[in-house]
C-alpha positions in Angstrom: -21.7 -15.1 3.2 -20.0 -12.0 1.9 -23.3 -10.7 0.6 -25.1 -10.9 3.6 -21.9 -9.6 5.5 -21.8 -6.6 3.2 -25.6 -5.8 3.6 -25.2 -6.0 7.3 -22.4 -3.7 7.3 -24.2 -1.2 5.0 -27.3 -1.4 7.7 -25.1 -0.6 10.5 -23.7 2.6 8.6 -27.2 3.5 7.9 -27.9 3.2 11.5 -24.6 5.1 12.6 -25.5 7.7 9.9 -29.0 8.1 11.6 -27.5 8.9 14.9 -25.1 11.2 14.0 -27.8 13.3 11.6 -30.3 13.2 14.8 -27.7 14.8 17.1 -27.5 18.6 16.5 -23.8 18.9 17.7 -22.6 15.9 15.5 -24.8 16.9 12.6 -22.7 20.4 12.3 -19.6 18.0 11.6 -20.7 15.4 9.3 -16.7 14.4 8.9 -17.3 12.5 12.5 -18.9 9.7 10.5 -15.6 9.4 8.7 -13.6 9.6 11.9 -15.6 6.7 13.1 -15.9 4.5 10.2 -12.3 4.8 9.2 -10.7 2.6 11.8 -13.4 0.0 11.2 -12.2 0.1 7.6 -8.4 -0.1 8.7 -8.8 -2.8 11.2 -11.5 -5.2 9.7 -12.0 -4.5 5.7 -8.3 -4.5 5.2 -7.1 -7.5 6.7 -10.5 -9.1 5.5 -9.6 -8.2 1.7 -5.8 -9.4 2.2 -7.2 -12.8 3.6 -9.8 -13.3 0.9 -7.5 -12.2 -1.9 -4.4 -14.6 -1.2 -1.4 -13.3 -3.1 -2.6 -10.1 -3.8 0.4 -8.0 -2.2 2.9 -10.4 -4.7 0.5 -9.6 -7.8 0.5 -6.0 -7.2 4.3 -5.9 -7.0 4.8 -7.9 -10.2 2.6 -5.9 -12.0 4.1 -2.9 -10.9 7.4 -4.2 -12.1 5.8 -5.2 -15.4 4.3 -1.8 -16.2 5.0 1.4 -14.2 1.7 2.9 -15.3 -0.1 0.1 -13.4 0.9 2.2 -10.1 -0.3 5.6 -11.6 -3.7 3.6 -12.2 -3.7 2.2 -8.8 -2.9 5.6 -7.3 -5.5 7.2 -9.4 -8.4 4.5 -8.7 -7.6 5.0 -4.5 -7.6 8.8 -4.9 -10.9 8.8 -6.9 -12.5 6.5 -4.4 -11.2 8.8 -1.6 -12.9 11.9 -3.2 -16.2 10.1 -3.9 -16.5 8.5 -0.3 -15.4 12.5 1.1 -18.1 13.8 -1.0 -20.5 11.3 0.6 -19.4 12.1 4.0 -19.8 16.0 3.3 -23.2 15.7 2.1 -24.3 13.7 5.1 -25.9 16.5 7.2 -28.0 17.6 4.0 -29.7 14.3 3.2 -31.1 11.0 5.1 -29.1 7.7 5.6 -31.7 6.0 3.5 -30.8 8.3 0.7 -27.2 7.6 0.8 -28.0 3.8 1.2 -29.6 3.9 -2.1 -26.8 5.9 -3.5 -24.4 3.6 -2.1 -26.2 0.6 -3.6 -26.5 2.6 -7.0 -22.6 3.1 -6.8 -22.4 -0.6 -6.3 -24.3 -1.6 -9.4 -22.0 1.0 -11.3 -19.1 -0.9 -10.3 -20.5 -4.2 -11.3 -21.4 -3.2 -14.6 -18.3 -1.6 -15.4 -16.6 -4.7 -14.0 -18.5 -7.1 -16.4 -18.2 -5.0 -19.4 -14.6 -3.7 -19.0 -13.0 -6.7 -17.3 -15.3 -9.1 -18.5 -16.1 -10.7 -14.9 -18.6 -13.4 -15.3 -22.3 -12.8 -13.7 -23.0 -15.4 -11.2 -26.3 -16.0 -9.7 -24.8 -15.5 -6.1 -23.7 -12.1 -7.4 -27.5 -11.1 -8.5 -28.7 -12.7 -5.4 -26.3 -10.7 -3.4 -27.7 -7.3 -5.1 -31.2 -8.5 -4.7 -30.6 -8.7 -1.2 -29.3 -5.3 -0.3 -32.3 -3.6 -2.6 -34.7 -5.7 -0.5 -32.9 -4.5 2.4 -33.3 -0.9 1.5 -37.3 -1.6 0.4 -37.8 -2.9 3.8 -36.1 -0.2 5.5 -38.2 2.4 3.8 -41.5 0.6 4.4 -40.3 0.2 8.3 -39.5 3.9 8.3 -43.2 4.7 6.8 -45.0 2.8 9.0 -42.9 4.2 12.2 -44.0 7.6 11.4 
């Protein structure tokens, strides 16, 4: 369900990027995408993450008490994610939504590889099918765009 939901959310983001890129007024200010997406992240994704990761707040506090460097790692990770997404939003007017979709999938694939190599997280059939679904979505979207032109 999460893989399908993530794929649907990426498709919605691509549609929104396409709408913003097609409007000359919006295209001049690509940060408008951030203005539209940030409330969605705060109102939907953050509570969903807290719900799915039961006890994450308590675990985070416990880890921070055990090792103060954990907070620095957490802050660095958050800042890095923010700057990567900021760079993504800033280049929106110079590229297509499809390119951003492909780059987003590549970023996710790199995160999975890091998760497997560094954190020794197991590879599951469900995870592989989820990434296959997102890649298939990008391929189908590309073909649909080619045929509509």
